[in-house]
C-alpha positions, 0 to 999 in steps of 0.5 A: 210516758206519753212522749209525743215522738214515741206516740206519733212514730208508733201510731204512724208505723202501726197504721202503715204496717196494717195497711201494708199487711191488708193490701200487700200480703196476698201480692207478697205471698203470690210473689213468693210462690209463683214459679219462674224459670231460671232465666226469669228468676235471674232477671227478676232477682237481679232486676230488683237489685238494680232497681235498689241501686238506682233508688239509692240516690233518694235514700237520704231524702226519703230514708224511712221510705227507702228503708221499708222499700228495700226491706220489703224487696229483701223479704221478697227475695228471702221468701222466694229463696226459702220456697226454693230451698223447701221445694227443690234442695232438701233431697233425701239420699242417705240418712247421714247426708240428709242429717247434714242437709237439715243442719245447714238448713236450720242454720240458714233459718236461724240467720233469716230470723235474725235478719228479719227481726233486725229489720223490724227492730231497726226500721226507725231508730229513736233518737230522743231529744235531751231532757236536761233538768233544772238544777234549782228544781226543788223536786229533784230526786235524791240519787244514790250512786253505786260503784261496785268493784271487785278486783280492779286497781284502787286507782281506777276506783279513785278516778271514778269516785272522784268524777262522781263528786264533781257531778252538776247536781245538788250535793245534798241530793247526792249519795256516792257509795263505793261497793267493795266486794274485794274487801269483804269479811269473807275475803279478809278471813281467807285461808290463804294468808296472802289473799287475806292480807291483800283483801285487808289492804284493799279494804283499808285503802278504799276506806281511806279514799272514801273518807277523803272524798267524803263518799261512803264505803260499803262492803259485806260479809260474803261474796254471794251472787257476784255483782247483783249480790253486791248491789242488792246488799248496798240497796239494803244497807242504804235503805237502813241509813238514817244519816242520809235520805234514801235515794229515789233513783240509783245510778250504777257505774262500773268502777272503770266507767268514769262519768261526765259532770252532766250525767245526772243533769241529762238523765234525771229529767226523764224520771220527772216526766214519767212516773212509770219509767224504771230505766234510763240507759246511756252508751258505754263509750270506751277510750281503748280499742278492744282486742280485735281493733287493737290487733288489726289496728283499726281503732278510730278507723272504723266503728268498733263492736260496741258502736253498733249496739249503742248506736243502732240496736238500742235506739231501735229497741227504744222505739218499742219500749224494749231498751234494756239495762246494760249493767252500768251507765244507767239510772234506775228508779229505786221503788221499781227495784224494791218491787222485784227484790233489787237486781234480779240475779237468777242468770249471770246477765242480771242487767237484762234479766232485771229489765225483762222483769220490770218491762213485764210489770208494765214499766217503761225504759228510755235510751239516751244516745249521748255517751257520758261515761268513759270506760275500758275494753278488755285488753287481750283476746282471752279476756274478750272471750271471757266477757263475751262468753258471759254475755252469751251464757247469760242470754241463753239462760234468759231464753231457757229460764225466762223465755220472753215469748211466754213472759206475762206483761210484755207486749208482742213486739217486746217479746220479739225484741227480747227473744231476738236479743237473747237468740242472737247469741246462738250465732256461733252455731250457725257461723261454724256450720256455714264455715264447715259446710263446704268441707262436707262436699270437698272432703266427705263427698256429701252434697249438703246443698243440692243446687246447680251453679245457675240456681245459686246465681238466681236464688241465694246469691241475689238474696245475699247481695240485697241483704248486704245492701239493706244491712249497709243502709241500716248499719253502715255508719256503725258497722262496716261490711263483713265485720259482723262476720269477723266478730262472730267468727273469732268468737264462735269457737269458744261461744259454742262450748259456753252455750252448750254448757248452759243447754246441759245445765241452765243454772251452771254458769258462774259470773266471771269479772272481765279483767281490765287494765292488763298490759302485754310486754311483747307480741305473742300468739293468743293462748286461744289461737289453736282452733284457727291453726287447725282451720287454716290447715283445712282451708289450705288443703281445700284448693288442691282437693277441689282441683283433684275432684274437678279433674276426676269428675268434670261433670261436678264442676258447678258444685265444686266451684260453689263450694270453693267460692264459699270456702274462699269467703270463709278463708278471708274471715279466717285470715282476719281471725289470725290477725286478731289472735296475734296479740300486739304488745300494749305496755302503756296502761293509760290510753291517750285520746286524740284531741285538738284543744287550745292551750297556753304554757310557760316555765313554772314560776316564771312571771316574766316569760310570755305564754306560748300558744299551742294545741293539745294533741292527745290527753291521758291520766298521765299527761298531755301532748302539745303542738306549739305554734311558735319557736321555743327553747324548752328542753326535756325535764323542764317544769312548766305550767299549762293553762287550758279550757274545756268545751264548757269554758272551764279553765284549768291550770296544771303543772307538768314536766316536759318528757319529750321534745320533737322538732319537725320543720316549723313545729315543736311537739312536746310530751308532758307528764302531769305532776300530781302535787296534791289531792286538788290537782288530782281532782282538777286533772280528772275533771278536765280529762273526764268532765265534759261529754261533748268530747266523748260525743265528738269521738263517738261520732267521728268513728261512725261513717259508711263505706261502700260494700266493695270497698269494705270487702277490699279493706277486709281482705287487706286487713286479713292478709296484713294480719296473717303476715304479722301472725306468721312473721311473729311466730317465725321470729319467736321460733328463731329466737327459741332455736337460737337459745336451744342451740346456744345451750347445746354449744355451751354444754359441749364447749363449756362457755359461750363463743362470740365466734359462734353463729348461734350466740348473741 
């Protein structure tokens, strides 16, 4: 595709990069290897940081230039630090100590590589203009919508399939398929009678749903190759369907990814402009918090984990024609899939593997950064780890089995982009090494980092400070300071075993479906919290050990201070992690989204009563919160009619029951529950709730905002202390509750009955 924006930016960047390499390389390497005294290095390094801080006021006006400039400064300090590490700190003292020195150095090299690649990939993220297609265009392609499902609730499938029937797209050019892997012949004939009966009920339920919605239901004989096998079986079956024309394009939607009406209108046009385009990927927008956001209570206060990937990383990859398939919310060209035998499934990240294969054949991809689906994050930390381990294992498989560096057909930058995307998931090794390194010296008397306090202030500290500045500049709106470290820390203890299993046997991992729609009745510690308790013990003991060693060996005070400060930063991350693994209860399965949209309401079947005006404050599949502008005599259990309009001007009329009336000064807050009278009201509610992408885009952008680095650290520290307090107080409450039960049991055993006079009875 000869996209003018793509061609211009790539040409401009190429000329700029070549010029910088020709003119700047000799000076750059000279700046790296020039030896300076400690005093000179301190002035040079901190002077660069001061210069960057002074230039920040021009950052918005000259954002690309400023980004390149601070990236250059960061690379310069990185190079000087790396040269210092190689020439001054890798000292051989004993085989065991030198082994740990090399392990720590390897972890640093990995982090440097990921950082450099991040700067290259995100030097100029591409934010494409929308390519809306004219719906009366006779050349519109036929689209097959595939909704794979396995064990998710039938209602979840119903909502997504219903939303697909409301697409702004010619019905004669639209085929919608429910791909049910939970009702296969294999499952309906399972040896376990209960499992077989459940599969049969699911099979019949989804078939009836498909008939009512006038969509197609497909299943298969056996559950082979998980999601990739399910989609490929559907591609084969629809290819033989004589009643319906085979789709030129394929839209893949996870069954919890409810699309907006304009999804196809905003994506199909790219395929008409570029015959070599194989993929249009869109963001995965989630209405509920992930377990980190939920347990730390940061949802809608700071950008979530997915916002960074879909808000910055994919636009950066898109510049280099390296945006890859993310498994859902994407449109693919069917002829390209046919060319490689469908979804490629040698690894358990079949989506990225398919994109890698098709990029290698010279096809193009596009990323459209407008959220047009609404999905669900995993609810519990355990489910979150299941999902992230699958991604980590799949990317490790791609690195081993399909190494992008040696993949024919890819450009050099595409090779680096894929290598970086796959290699990123080895972060857990370096994160654990950085966490444990201070203990080698404090507990084991092994000096794995040979540097004085002044050397640290001259080399690694300014490099890390400038790295934080460049990271905050590039990603600050989508990732607040220190939250990448948090996510990496909480995942590391379980990512390492998962990736090691791939290294032992690259073909061993099995696809695991991420559980969705889970609920928690009460607060509790995650079953995966044990490693964090063990680490807490090590960190608590760190301070008395450091004090003892400083008193016994005052000449080693500098090294002890370095390790203690290093360990204290890790302690802050651990405190945050303790908050993450304390699961907060989540009884409500239907999440409410914050809105402010005008509504009118009146008592049902009351033609004489005037309409009351107000604002909807939140929406869910079950109901709506309304704030009235005027006094009202409405009471609980009253049946009302609600009239509202969405951002596109479509009017909706719902019947609802008032379940809650709260009066606060001059305002009245109503809680209303929808009354699903028939199938038409179900479709109308689905259309109103999920139909317009503008609503998701507003929430998406609302979550993106920058904070200064120092303010971010204070925020993280506060979250860590609060989360740890909740965890410890929660454990104390559970322990006291269990103790009371145990003492009551003993009392009853001794005296034969409960006594209300007992201090231990309820």
